[in-house]
N, C-alpha and C positions, 0 to 999 in steps of 0.2 A: 504494500500500500504506500502510495506517495505521501511525503510529508505535507503536501498542500492539497490533499484529497478533500473535496467539497461534496456536500449533499444539497440538492436544490429541488424544488417542486415547481412544475410548470402546469398551468391550467389551459386546456384546450376548450374553448367555448363550443356550443352547438354550431355556431356559424363557422368556426375554424374547422371543425370536423367536416362540415358540408363543403368547405373549400377543397379539402383533400379529396372527398368523393367526386366532386366535379372535375378536379384536375385529373384524377385517375380515369374517369369516364372519357374525358376529352383525349387523353393520351392513348387509350386503348382502342378507340374507334368503335367498330361494329360489335366486338365481343369483349366487353370489359369484364374483369373478375367480379365476383360477388363481393361488394365493398360495403359491409355494414359499418356502423359506428366503431365497433371494436376493431375490425380489420383496418379501418382508416387510421385509428389511433395507433395501433401496433405498427403498421407499415410506416407511418410518418415518423414515429419516434425511432424505429429501427434505422431508417435511412439517415436521419439526423445524427444518431449515435455513431453510425459507421463513419460518417464524414468527420466526426469530432475526434475519433481515436487518433492519438498522436504517435502511436507506435507503428512504424512502417511495416513491420512484420504482420501486423493485424490488418492494416488498411489497404494493402495492395496485393492483387493476385489471388487466385484460388477461390475457395468457397468459405462462407461463414454461415452460421446457423442461428435460427430463432426458435426458442423453446418456451411453451407455455402450457399450463394445466387445463384440462377439460373435465367436466363432470361425466362420470361413467355409470352412475347408478342405474339409469334407465336403459343403458345400452349393453349391460352384461349379458352374456350368453352362457348356457342355454336359457337362463331365467334372469329377469331384471332384479335388482336389489329391492326388497319391499320398502314401502314408505315408512314403516316403523323402525327401520335401521337408523341408529343414531351414531354416526361416525363418518369417516371419509371413504370415498371410492373415487380416486382421482387418477385419470390417465394423462398421457402426454400427447401434445401436438407439436411436431417439429418439422422444419423444412430448411433445406440448404439453398443458398443463392450465391451468385457471383458477388464477391466483395466490391469489385469495380462498378457493377451495375447498381447495387444497393447504394453505394456512396456517390453516385452521379447526382449532381445538383439539378433541381428542377423536377419537371413532371416525369422524366424517364426513371429517375431513382425512386420516386413515389410509386410508379406503376410496378416496377420490379419488386419492391418490398411488399406492396399490398397484394400482388398476385401470388407471391410466395406464402404469405400468411393465409390467404384464402385457400390455397392448395393444401396447406397443413391441416386446416380445419376439415376440408373435404375428405382428406385421407384418413384422419383420425376418426371421424364420424362414420366413414364407410367401412372401416375395418371392424370385424367382430371383436368385441371386448371379452376377454377371458383371462384366466390365470396364465395361460401360455403366452398370450399376447402381451401381458404385462412384463413377463420375463424378456420377451423379444425387444420391447421398448427400452428396457434397462440396458440391453446390449447396444442398441442403436445410440442411446445417449452417451454411453461410454466411448463409442467409436467417434462420435462427433467431438467430444471433449479432447480425445487423444489426437485428433486431426491437426490441431494447432491453428485452425482457422478462426477460432473464437466462437463462443456460444453466448448470445444474449438471452437471458432467461427472464421470466416475469414472476414477480411476487404480488400476491393479492389478486383481487378480481372486482369488477364493478358490481357483481352480484352480491358481494358481502355488505354493501351499503354501510360502510363503517361510520359515516357521519350521522346515521340514524340510531346508533347504539347509545343507550342511556342506562348506566348502572346506578342511578340515583344521584349522580353529581352533575347532571345535565349532559347534553351532547358535547362531543369533543370539538374544540375549536380548530385543531390541526392534528392530523395523523401522519406519522412517519414510521417507516420500517428501517431502522438504522443498520440492520444486517447487510443492506446493500453496499455499505462501505467496504465490507469484506468480500461479498459474493459478486459484486458488479451487476446485480440484477436491476431491472427497472420495476418500479412499483406503480400499479394502476388502481384507481378507485374512482367512483362517481364523484363529481365535483362537490365540494362542501356547500356551494351555493345552491340551496334546495330548489329543485324544479328547473334548474338552468339547462339540463340536458348535456352538460359538458363532462369532460374527463380530467382527472388530476393525475399527473405522472411525476414520480420521483426518480431521480437519477443521481449517480455518484461518479464524479470524474475529477482528475487533477485540475488545477486552475486553468492551464492552457486549454485542456480538452473541454472544460465547462464553458469557456469563452467561445470556442468553436461551436459547441452545441447550441449555445444561446444564439449565435449568429445564424445557424442553420434553422432554428425554430422561428426566428423573426423573419426569415426569408419567405415564410408562408404568405406574409402580407404583401409581398412584392409580386405575386403571381395572380 
């Protein structure tokens, strides 16, 4: 971990996310990928993050990976997990993409990232969830980590609605997952501004990388 490692939270408004969707649809032409708000958020942040990495071994050439959790309770085979089950049943969605394509500024980078995220969801949902498949996914993740291309992972989920939680002290004013300083993951949650339809994203980078990430994020408003 760098001595100047920072943690910052960026909020994408509903309008920001729609800008990403419109940019992806325009760049894709006749057959755009399925670009939900989650896909648009993940793709946009992934592209900005890849551009911000200041390690040449990470940012140029080869493939990089994006990894995020998906709910598997209703998808388990041969039988879905019953509603009464109180616990986790989480699978993985992962996709590789060219570092150079993801890090491309403008709509081309957005399209490459969002298309990869959409493909990861389609693949994960389409595969039968089973104990055997869980083992296979573990092997895939290990291979990705060992490739040296970098794996950006996701902590949290918009479905957790962390700003609606009240343990008797009132709702939280700010939620951060500080483990991202060590893991390098991105944090995603529904925006704290109730009813805004936006997403909140937390990221950890060294000072120079954070400046580059901020520049990439603000570039959304130039398109």
